[in-house]
C-alpha positions in Angstrom: -1.4 85.0 -82.4 -0.1 84.0 -79.8 2.5 80.7 -80.4 2.8 77.9 -78.2 6.2 77.2 -78.9 8.3 76.9 -75.6 12.0 75.3 -75.4 11.5 73.9 -72.1 12.5 70.3 -72.5 11.8 67.1 -74.5 9.3 66.2 -71.7 7.3 69.5 -72.1 6.6 68.8 -75.8 5.5 65.3 -74.9 3.0 66.0 -72.5 1.5 68.8 -74.1 1.3 66.4 -77.5 -1.5 65.2 -75.2 -2.5 67.7 -72.7 -6.2 67.6 -74.1 -6.8 63.9 -72.9 -4.6 64.5 -69.7 -6.5 67.4 -68.8 -10.0 65.7 -69.7 -9.4 62.5 -67.7 -5.8 62.4 -66.7 -6.1 58.4 -65.5 -6.7 57.6 -69.3 -3.1 58.9 -69.5 -1.2 58.5 -66.0 -1.1 55.0 -63.7 -1.8 57.0 -60.4 -0.4 54.4 -58.3 3.1 54.5 -60.1 3.0 58.1 -61.5 4.4 61.5 -59.1 6.9 59.3 -57.1 9.9 61.3 -58.0 11.3 64.6 -58.7 10.9 63.6 -62.2 7.9 62.8 -62.1 6.4 66.2 -60.8 8.6 68.2 -62.7 7.6 66.8 -66.1 3.5 66.9 -65.3 4.2 70.9 -64.2 6.2 72.0 -67.2 3.0 72.3 -69.2 1.2 74.8 -66.7 4.6 77.4 -68.2 3.1 76.7 -72.0 -0.9 77.0 -71.3 -0.7 79.6 -68.7 2.0 82.6 -69.6 1.1 85.1 -71.9 3.5 84.6 -74.9 3.4 88.2 -76.7 2.4 90.5 -74.1 3.6 93.5 -76.5 0.7 92.5 -79.0 -1.7 93.5 -76.7 -4.6 95.8 -77.7 -5.7 98.8 -75.6 -5.7 102.9 -76.1 -1.9 103.0 -75.9 -1.5 100.0 -78.6 -3.0 100.7 -82.0 -3.5 98.2 -84.3 -5.1 98.1 -87.5 -8.1 96.6 -86.7 -9.2 97.4 -83.2 -10.5 95.3 -80.9 -14.0 94.9 -79.5 -13.3 96.4 -76.5 -11.7 99.6 -78.0 -14.7 99.8 -80.2 -17.5 99.1 -77.3 -20.9 99.4 -77.5 -22.9 96.1 -79.4 -19.3 95.3 -80.7 -18.6 93.3 -76.9 -21.2 90.5 -77.0 -21.6 87.8 -74.5 -19.7 84.5 -76.3 -22.1 81.3 -76.7 -19.8 78.4 -76.7 -18.9 76.9 -73.2 -15.4 77.6 -72.1 -14.9 80.6 -74.4 -14.4 84.3 -73.5 -12.0 83.0 -70.7 -14.2 81.0 -69.0 -11.7 77.9 -69.4 -11.1 75.4 -66.7 -8.9 72.9 -68.3 -6.2 74.0 -67.0 -7.1 74.1 -63.4 -7.5 70.6 -64.1 -4.4 69.8 -64.0 -3.1 71.8 -61.3 -5.4 70.2 -58.7 -4.6 67.1 -59.9 -0.4 68.2 -59.4 -1.8 69.6 -55.9 -3.5 66.6 -55.1 -1.1 63.5 -55.8 2.1 65.6 -54.9 2.9 64.2 -51.5 2.9 60.4 -53.3 6.9 61.3 -53.8 8.7 60.8 -50.7 11.4 63.5 -51.5 10.3 65.9 -49.5 12.2 68.6 -50.7 10.7 67.9 -54.3 7.2 67.7 -52.9 7.5 71.8 -51.6 8.9 73.1 -54.3 6.7 71.6 -57.0 3.3 72.0 -54.8 5.1 75.7 -54.8 5.0 76.3 -58.3 1.8 74.2 -58.5 0.7 77.2 -55.9 2.0 80.0 -58.4 0.1 78.8 -61.2 -3.2 78.2 -59.8 -2.7 81.8 -58.5 -2.1 83.0 -61.7 -5.0 80.9 -63.1 -7.7 82.4 -60.7 -6.1 86.2 -60.4 -6.8 86.0 -64.5 -10.5 84.7 -64.1 -11.2 87.5 -61.2 -9.9 90.3 -64.0 -12.2 89.0 -66.3 -15.2 87.9 -64.1 -15.0 89.2 -60.3 -17.0 86.6 -59.1 -16.0 82.7 -60.0 -16.5 79.0 -58.3 -13.5 78.0 -56.2 -12.0 74.6 -57.0 -8.9 73.4 -54.7 -9.1 69.4 -55.4 -9.8 67.5 -59.1 -13.5 67.5 -59.9 -14.6 64.3 -62.0 -17.8 64.6 -64.5 -19.9 63.7 -61.9 -19.0 65.8 -59.1 -21.9 67.8 -57.6 -19.2 70.4 -57.5 -19.0 71.2 -61.3 -23.0 72.7 -60.8 -21.7 75.5 -57.9 -22.3 78.5 -57.7 -20.1 81.9 -58.0 -18.4 82.1 -54.9 -17.2 85.3 -53.6 -14.7 87.8 -55.2 -13.0 87.8 -51.5 -13.3 83.8 -51.1 -11.3 83.7 -54.4 -8.8 86.4 -53.5 -7.9 85.4 -50.2 -7.3 81.7 -51.5 -5.1 83.8 -54.3 -2.9 85.2 -51.9 -2.8 82.0 -49.3 -1.4 80.2 -52.7 1.2 82.8 -53.2 2.4 83.0 -49.7 3.1 79.4 -49.9 4.8 79.4 -53.2 7.0 81.9 -51.7 7.7 80.1 -48.7 8.4 76.5 -51.0 9.4 77.5 -54.5 13.6 78.2 -54.6 15.3 81.3 -54.6 16.9 82.3 -57.8 20.5 80.7 -56.7 18.9 77.8 -56.2 17.5 77.4 -59.3 19.2 76.9 -62.7 16.9 77.4 -65.5 16.1 81.2 -63.9 14.1 83.3 -65.1 12.3 80.5 -67.0 11.3 78.5 -63.8 9.0 79.9 -60.7 11.1 81.0 -58.0 10.4 82.9 -54.8 11.3 86.4 -56.7 8.6 85.2 -59.1 6.0 84.1 -56.7 6.8 87.8 -54.6 6.3 90.1 -57.8 3.2 88.3 -59.1 1.5 88.9 -55.4 2.8 92.3 -55.7 0.8 92.3 -58.7 -2.2 90.6 -57.9 -2.4 93.2 -54.4 -2.0 96.1 -56.2 -5.0 95.0 -58.8 -7.2 93.7 -55.9 -6.7 96.9 -53.7 -7.2 99.2 -56.5 -10.1 97.3 -57.8 -12.0 97.8 -54.4 -10.3 101.5 -54.1 -11.8 102.8 -57.2 -15.1 100.7 -57.4 -16.2 101.3 -54.1 -16.1 97.7 -53.0 -16.5 96.6 -49.7 -17.0 92.9 -48.7 -17.2 90.8 -45.5 -13.2 89.7 -45.0 -10.1 91.8 -46.1 -10.8 95.5 -47.0 -8.7 97.5 -50.2 -6.2 98.5 -47.7 -5.1 95.1 -46.7 -4.4 94.6 -50.4 -2.3 97.4 -50.9 -0.4 96.7 -48.1 0.0 92.9 -49.2 1.0 94.0 -52.2 3.9 97.2 -51.0 5.1 94.2 -48.2 5.7 91.6 -51.0 7.3 93.9 -53.5 9.2 95.8 -50.7 10.8 91.7 -49.1 11.4 91.2 -53.1 13.5 94.7 -53.3 15.2 94.0 -49.8 16.3 90.4 -50.8 18.8 92.0 -53.6 18.2 88.9 -56.0 17.4 91.3 -58.5 18.5 94.7 -60.2 17.8 96.8 -62.7 19.5 96.4 -66.2 22.2 99.1 -66.8 25.3 99.6 -68.4 25.4 104.0 -67.5 24.2 104.6 -70.8 20.6 106.2 -70.5 20.1 106.5 -74.3 20.3 102.4 -75.4 19.7 100.3 -71.6 16.3 100.4 -72.2 16.0 99.1 -75.6 18.6 96.9 -74.9 16.7 95.1 -72.4 14.2 94.4 -74.6 16.4 92.8 -77.4 18.8 90.8 -76.1 18.8 87.2 -77.4 19.0 85.6 -73.8 16.7 87.5 -71.0 18.6 89.3 -68.7 19.1 87.3 -65.6 19.1 90.5 -63.3 15.8 92.5 -64.1 13.9 89.4 -65.5 12.4 87.6 -62.8 10.3 85.4 -65.4 10.5 84.7 -68.8 9.6 83.3 -71.8 12.5 81.7 -73.6 12.6 81.8 -77.4 14.9 80.4 -79.7 15.8 80.2 -83.6 17.6 77.1 -82.8 14.7 74.9 -82.0 11.7 77.1 -83.7 10.9 78.9 -80.5 10.0 82.4 -82.0 7.7 85.4 -81.5 6.1 87.9 -84.0 7.7 91.3 -82.4 9.5 92.5 -85.4 7.2 91.4 -88.2 4.3 93.2 -86.4 5.8 96.1 -85.9 8.0 96.2 -89.4 6.1 95.1 -91.8 3.0 95.9 -93.6 0.7 92.5 -92.7 2.2 92.7 -89.2 -0.8 94.3 -88.3 0.7 98.1 -88.9 0.7 99.2 -84.2 1.4 103.1 -83.2 1.0 105.0 -80.4 -1.5 107.7 -80.1 -0.5 110.7 -79.5 -1.9 110.9 -76.3 0.7 108.1 -74.9 3.7 110.4 -76.7 2.6 113.7 -74.9 3.1 112.1 -71.7 6.7 111.6 -72.0 8.6 114.4 -70.2 10.9 116.5 -71.6 14.8 115.0 -70.8 15.1 118.0 -68.0 12.1 116.5 -65.9 9.6 119.7 -67.5 6.2 118.5 -68.5 5.8 118.8 -72.4 2.6 119.4 -72.6 3.0 122.7 -70.5 5.2 124.2 -73.5 2.6 126.3 -75.7 1.5 124.6 -79.0 2.3 121.4 -77.9 0.0 119.7 -79.9 0.6 121.0 -83.5 4.8 120.5 -83.1 6.8 119.4 -85.7 7.8 115.5 -85.4 11.3 116.8 -85.2 10.1 119.6 -83.0 7.6 116.7 -80.7 10.6 114.2 -80.4 13.5 116.6 -79.1 15.1 116.9 -75.9 12.5 114.6 -74.2 12.9 111.5 -71.9 15.6 109.3 -73.6 12.7 106.3 -73.3 10.7 107.6 -76.5 13.5 107.3 -78.6 13.8 103.5 -77.0 10.3 102.8 -77.9 9.1 104.3 -81.2 11.3 105.4 -84.3 12.7 109.0 -83.7 14.9 111.2 -85.5 18.2 108.8 -86.1 16.5 106.1 -85.5 18.4 102.9 -86.7 18.6 99.3 -86.5 20.7 97.6 -83.9 24.1 96.7 -85.3 22.9 99.3 -88.7 23.8 103.2 -89.2 21.2 103.4 -91.9 18.5 106.3 -90.6 15.1 105.3 -91.1 11.9 107.3 -90.6 8.8 106.2 -89.6 7.6 103.9 -92.3 3.7 105.0 -92.8 2.6 101.3 -94.7 3.8 99.8 -90.9 2.2 101.9 -88.7 -1.2 103.5 -88.1 -0.5 106.7 -86.6 3.2 107.2 -87.4 4.8 107.0 -84.2 6.0 103.7 -84.9 7.0 100.7 -81.9 10.2 99.7 -81.9 10.6 97.9 -78.0 11.6 93.9 -78.8 13.1 95.1 -82.3 15.8 93.2 -82.1 19.3 93.4 -84.8 18.6 92.3 -88.1 22.3 91.0 -87.6 20.7 88.1 -84.8 21.2 84.6 -86.4 22.9 85.9 -89.7 19.7 87.7 -90.7 17.7 84.9 -91.3 15.1 85.9 -88.9 15.1 89.7 -89.8 11.8 91.6 -90.1 9.9 88.2 -90.1 10.9 86.3 -86.3 11.5 87.5 -83.3 14.2 85.0 -80.7 14.4 87.7 -77.7 13.1 86.2 -74.3 10.0 87.5 -73.1 9.4 89.5 -69.7 6.3 87.8 -67.9 7.6 89.5 -64.3 10.6 92.0 -64.3 11.9 93.8 -61.5 11.1 97.2 -63.2 7.3 96.5 -62.7 8.1 95.0 -58.5 9.1 99.1 -58.3 6.0 100.5 -60.1 4.0 98.5 -58.1 5.4 99.1 -54.6 5.1 102.5 -54.9 1.6 102.6 -56.5 0.9 100.5 -53.8 2.0 103.0 -51.1 0.7 106.1 -53.3 -2.7 104.5 -53.0 -2.4 103.2 -49.6 -1.8 107.5 -48.7 1.6 106.1 -46.9 4.3 106.4 -50.2 7.5 109.2 -48.9 10.2 110.3 -50.9 11.9 107.6 -49.5 10.0 105.5 -51.1 9.8 107.0 -54.7 13.9 107.0 -54.2 14.2 103.7 -54.1 11.8 102.7 -56.5 10.9 105.0 -59.1 13.8 107.0 -59.2 15.8 104.0 -60.2 13.7 103.5 -63.0 14.2 107.2 -64.1 18.1 107.1 -63.5 18.3 104.4 -65.7 16.9 106.5 -68.2 19.1 109.5 -67.4 16.0 111.3 -66.2 15.7 113.7 -63.0 14.1 112.3 -60.1 10.2 112.1 -59.0 9.8 115.1 -56.0 6.9 113.9 -54.1 6.0 117.3 -52.5 6.3 119.2 -56.0 4.2 116.8 -58.0 1.5 117.1 -54.8 1.8 120.6 -55.0 1.1 120.8 -59.0 -0.7 118.2 -60.6 -0.5 118.1 -63.9 -3.6 119.1 -66.0 -2.7 117.4 -69.1 -3.1 114.0 -67.1 -6.1 115.0 -65.1 -8.1 116.9 -68.7 -10.8 114.7 -69.9 -9.9 114.2 -73.1 -6.5 112.5 -72.6 -5.8 111.7 -68.9 -7.9 110.4 -66.0 -11.1 112.4 -64.1 -11.6 110.2 -61.1 -7.7 110.5 -59.0 -8.6 112.9 -56.6 -7.0 113.7 -52.2 -3.8 115.0 -51.3 -1.7 112.3 -53.2 -3.3 112.8 -56.4 -0.1 114.9 -57.9 2.0 111.7 -57.7 -0.5 108.8 -57.9 -0.7 110.9 -61.4 3.1 110.8 -62.1 3.4 107.3 -60.8 0.8 106.1 -64.1 3.3 108.1 -65.9 5.8 106.3 -65.6 4.2 103.3 -65.5 2.9 104.2 -68.9 6.3 105.0 -70.4 8.4 102.4 -68.5 5.8 99.8 -69.4 4.7 99.9 -72.4 3.6 97.0 -75.0 4.3 94.6 -71.8 0.5 93.7 -71.6 -0.7 95.7 -68.4 -2.5 98.9 -69.7 -6.1 97.2 -70.6 -6.2 96.0 -66.8 -4.6 99.0 -65.5 -7.8 101.0 -67.1 -10.3 98.6 -65.3 -8.6 98.5 -62.0 -8.6 102.3 -61.9 -12.2 101.9 -63.2 -11.1 104.5 -66.2 -12.7 102.2 -69.1 -13.0 105.9 -70.6 -10.0 106.4 -71.9 -10.6 103.7 -74.2 -13.4 107.1 -75.7 -10.4 109.0 -76.1 -8.9 110.0 -79.4 -7.0 107.8 -81.2 -5.1 110.1 -83.3 -1.3 110.1 -84.3 1.0 112.5 -86.2 0.3 116.2 -87.1 0.7 117.3 -90.6 -0.9 120.9 -90.9 -1.2 120.5 -94.7 0.1 118.8 -98.0 3.8 119.1 -98.5 7.4 117.8 -97.6 8.1 116.6 -94.2 11.2 116.0 -92.5 10.9 112.7 -89.3 14.4 112.1 -89.5 16.0 115.9 -88.3 18.6 115.4 -91.7 16.9 118.4 -93.2 15.5 116.0 -96.4 12.1 115.4 -96.6 11.1 112.0 -95.6 7.5 111.7 -96.1 5.4 114.4 -99.2 1.7 114.5 -98.6 -0.5 116.2 -101.9 -4.1 116.3 -102.7 -6.4 115.3 -105.0 -6.3 119.0 -107.2 -2.7 118.8 -107.0 -0.3 116.4 -109.5 1.6 113.3 -107.5 4.6 114.5 -107.0 8.6 113.5 -108.3 10.6 112.5 -105.4 14.1 110.7 -104.7 14.3 107.3 -104.1 13.3 105.7 -100.3 11.0 109.3 -99.8 7.0 108.4 -98.6 4.4 109.8 -100.8 1.0 109.9 -100.4 -2.4 111.3 -101.3 -4.3 113.1 -98.3 -8.0 111.5 -98.6 -6.9 108.5 -99.9 -3.3 107.2 -98.9 -3.5 108.8 -95.7 -6.6 110.1 -93.5 -5.7 113.5 -91.6 -8.8 113.9 -88.6 -9.3 117.9 -90.1 -9.6 116.8 -93.8 -6.4 118.0 -95.1 -4.6 118.9 -92.4 -4.8 117.6 -88.6 -3.4 114.3 -86.7 -3.5 111.0 -88.7 -7.0 109.1 -88.5 -6.4 105.8 -89.4 -9.4 104.4 -87.6 -11.5 106.8 -89.1 -14.3 104.2 -90.7 -14.2 102.2 -87.3 -16.8 104.1 -85.3 -16.5 103.5 -81.3 -19.8 102.9 -79.8 -18.2 103.8 -76.6 -17.4 102.6 -72.8 -20.4 100.9 -71.0 -19.3 101.6 -67.4 -22.3 99.7 -65.9 -21.1 96.2 -67.7 -17.8 96.7 -69.4 -15.4 96.5 -66.2 -16.3 92.6 -66.2 -16.9 90.1 -69.1 -19.8 87.9 -69.9 -20.1 84.3 -69.3 -20.8 81.7 -71.8 -24.4 81.3 -72.6 -24.0 77.4 -72.6 -22.0 77.6 -69.2 -25.4 79.5 -67.8 -27.3 77.1 -69.4 -25.9 73.8 -68.0 -24.9 75.2 -64.5 -28.1 76.4 -63.6 -26.5 78.1 -60.6 -24.1 80.3 -62.6 -25.3 83.8 -62.7 -24.4 86.5 -65.4 -22.6 89.4 -64.8 -24.7 92.8 -64.3 -24.8 94.5 -67.8 -24.5 91.5 -69.9 -27.5 90.2 -72.4 -30.2 88.8 -70.0 -29.5 85.5 -71.6 -32.5 83.0 -71.9 -31.0 79.8 -71.0 -31.1 76.7 -73.5 -33.0 73.6 -72.7 
């Protein structure tokens, strides 16, 4: 569940309380002749954009890299994916655009030209974000850049071309870049839109569009995929050269990555745009409860993600003989330090505590239990322990800018070692990992990352190796930040959702040490055995009743065995279906390919 709590200002709360009425007919709530006259008016009217359009819990995104108790319809595939019925459902909602275009249309009434430039820049940012997310889901959509009334014929226009919409999205972002304030001039950064946020979003948007068109072989009149890739790289590099942001690092690679995502207050060096949470006003999210409590969804990483983490010396874990049958202690030994800062591994303890904790199989589907965004239980005198989290959530951060820059250049065929050194290798340096070498990566692409059971089968060309390594780095660095599903869509890699989603390996019944202290943390037994007597704190599970393994009494944890997945539909599933009632209301709309041939209602 997404929390609609965002402590920006009293004005925000006042406006959101009547948001629906304002979006439907703002004239009923605002006197257009007297409003939009001051900077405060423009700020108050734009405040709801933050609450309505920014994802407040990206860590809860369900994908093949973040498995929860109940798989999403996208993961289940086949007939589980259905065309939504109600008008405005399934993401086909336009109320926020009404408010955006109202501000865009009336902001010029304010005599404060600096305020007009700033808040029209903010408005352009959010319109770009709104439309980008529409194109991600639906492809072609109607483009509206002005306020639409209930009698306006434009309400019944057909979908505009993807190129028209995306060209306008880029134009909006360029306007936002030109008019939004610098980081130093925005006292509420990183909770307000700045020039840096607009540049970061442009890099994300253009990378998506460039790679989507490349891998889906889309050629439209106007800009080609190379243009979008070049725009992505240029926006990212511009932000890099501005030196406003940098990676958070204290020189402690064993803890810096984890700490970045658990601070009570967003790190203003790396977080470009964030959502503010604080227990003082009751603004919280559920990152801790979702990963620590049996009722929180029991999330876990699949083995294929855990296998992707390199060894600490930079070598590939999957090159080791028998890598897929190693004990948990050996599996996590000497790996990229970010693994131990993303899931519970040997020696794990809560921040500020010393008690060593094993993975808890009552709170994770796979045994690979997430710890990213899990704060110290000592915060707020322990009152929010395991229930409510108050670390600020990232929307855009500098680490993603570096990833987007490298990927855009690699996909365009213009990447150099110098590009890697000022992007990906900075991320690796923070983690204490050896640098990525472009020549070595291309000379020896990782067979695990091209394997149909684990990786990507449609990456080819002279940059195959380095593109795969950049994807590995994206998986490791960006996990649980809400990007995975859309990455698969833009890479035309939906088939990855059909790959196995097994978890930790157990060769059979017996005692297992998961903390590295030589003592049993988990004991498994079968129906032919008596339930073992164990010390306090040791987890005991009956195979086939409490825990399920892929090969019966041995194998990988197989929590989702009873949730059959019906398969990815490559001809349909890269887009979502338009709601039935919207197709009926607007006869000029067309349904996306492969979805139900809906008989329009009278």
